[in-house]
C-alpha positions in Angstrom: -13.9 -19.2 16.9 -13.3 -17.0 20.0 -9.9 -17.5 21.5 -9.5 -20.8 19.5 -6.4 -19.9 17.4 -3.4 -19.0 19.6 -2.2 -15.6 18.5 1.3 -16.9 17.6 -0.3 -19.5 15.3 -2.4 -16.8 13.7 0.8 -14.8 13.0 2.4 -17.8 11.3 -0.8 -18.4 9.2 -1.1 -14.8 8.2 2.6 -14.6 7.5 2.3 -17.6 5.2 -0.6 -16.1 3.4 1.3 -12.8 3.0 4.2 -14.7 1.4 1.8 -16.5 -1.0 0.2 -13.2 -2.0 3.7 -11.7 -2.5 4.8 -14.6 -4.6 1.8 -14.3 -6.9 1.7 -10.5 -7.3 3.8 -7.5 -8.3 6.6 -6.3 -6.0 7.2 -2.8 -4.9 10.5 -1.5 -6.2 12.4 -0.1 -3.2 16.1 -0.3 -2.6 17.2 -3.5 -0.8 19.1 -1.7 1.9 16.1 0.5 2.8 13.8 -2.5 2.6 15.9 -4.6 4.9 16.6 -1.7 7.3 12.9 -0.9 7.7 11.8 -4.5 8.0 14.5 -5.2 10.6 13.5 -2.0 12.6 9.8 -3.1 12.5 10.6 -6.6 13.6 12.9 -5.4 16.5 10.3 -2.9 17.6 7.6 -5.6 17.5 9.9 -7.9 19.5 10.4 -5.1 22.1 6.7 -4.6 22.6 5.9 -8.3 22.7 8.8 -9.1 25.2 7.9 -6.1 27.4 4.3 -7.4 27.6 5.4 -10.9 28.5 7.9 -9.6 31.1 5.2 -7.3 32.7 2.9 -10.3 33.0 5.6 -12.5 34.4 6.7 -9.9 37.0 3.1 -9.6 38.1 2.7 -13.4 38.4 -0.2 -13.6 36.0 -0.9 -15.8 33.0 0.4 -15.0 29.5 -1.9 -17.6 28.0 -4.3 -15.5 25.9 -6.8 -18.3 25.5 -7.6 -18.2 29.3 -8.0 -14.6 30.4 -10.1 -15.8 33.3 -6.9 -17.3 34.8 -5.5 -13.7 35.2 -4.7 -13.0 38.8 -3.7 -9.3 38.3 -4.7 -6.4 36.1 -1.4 -5.3 34.7 -1.5 -1.6 33.8 2.1 -0.5 34.3 5.2 -0.6 32.1 4.3 -1.0 28.4 0.7 -1.5 29.4 0.5 2.2 30.1 0.6 2.7 26.3 -1.2 -0.3 24.9 -3.7 -2.7 26.4 -2.3 -5.3 24.0 1.5 -4.8 23.5 2.1 -8.5 22.7 -0.5 -8.3 19.8 0.9 -4.9 18.8 4.3 -6.6 18.6 2.9 -9.4 16.4 1.3 -6.8 14.2 4.6 -5.0 13.8 6.3 -8.3 13.0 3.8 -8.8 10.2 4.3 -5.2 9.0 8.0 -5.9 8.9 7.4 -9.1 7.0 5.3 -7.3 4.5 8.0 -4.7 4.0 10.6 -7.5 3.6 8.4 -9.2 1.0 8.2 -5.8 -0.9 4.5 -6.4 -1.7 1.8 -3.9 -1.1 -0.8 -6.6 -1.5 0.7 -8.7 1.2 0.1 -5.9 3.7 -3.6 -6.9 3.6 -2.5 -9.6 6.0 -2.0 -7.0 8.7 -5.5 -5.8 8.3 -6.8 -9.4 8.5 -4.7 -10.0 11.6 -6.1 -6.9 13.3 -9.7 -7.5 12.4 -9.5 -11.1 13.6 -7.7 -10.2 16.8 -10.2 -7.4 17.6 -13.2 -9.7 17.1 -12.1 -13.2 18.1 -9.3 -12.6 20.7 -9.3 -9.1 22.2 -13.1 -8.6 22.6 -13.6 -11.9 24.5 -10.5 -11.2 26.6 -11.9 -7.7 27.5 -15.3 -9.2 28.4 -13.6 -11.6 30.8 -11.4 -8.9 32.3 -14.4 -6.6 32.8 -16.1 -9.4 34.7 -13.1 -10.1 36.8 -11.8 -6.6 37.5 -14.9 -4.5 37.1 -14.4 -0.7 37.4 -10.7 -1.1 37.6 -10.6 -2.5 34.1 -13.2 0.0 32.8 -11.0 2.8 34.1 -8.0 1.2 32.4 -10.0 0.9 29.1 -10.8 4.6 29.3 -7.1 5.6 29.9 -5.3 3.3 27.5 -6.0 2.5 23.8 -6.5 -1.0 22.6 -3.5 -1.0 20.2 -1.5 2.2 20.6 
């Protein structure tokens, strides 16, 4: 299962499951204006992180394909990568959090937990193994300085 499901596809799958859970369970009673404002803010913040990650990879002329970390040509540790080793995945998680708020379902928020557990085990851990092999002490140094998520 390692690196088999593209992260964007996983976001769509988890988002669909969150919607199904929200449809079958109770809703949290919060004002619509607040709910939409918080959901929009989380979605925009997630988009900012994800886009900043993509742009940093593009400007360093390295691959953004998460299924092929061995194709990385450069260890990117500047820009948004000074704060998160996985800003694109963090952005996706914020999208799902915003989706959960929009759905107004506490139970749907389980999807974010599922997303993070899956990503840590089946996407990020294999990526980090590959990057350790490729970049050695430089990557180990980076791991010590920067957290996996935030």
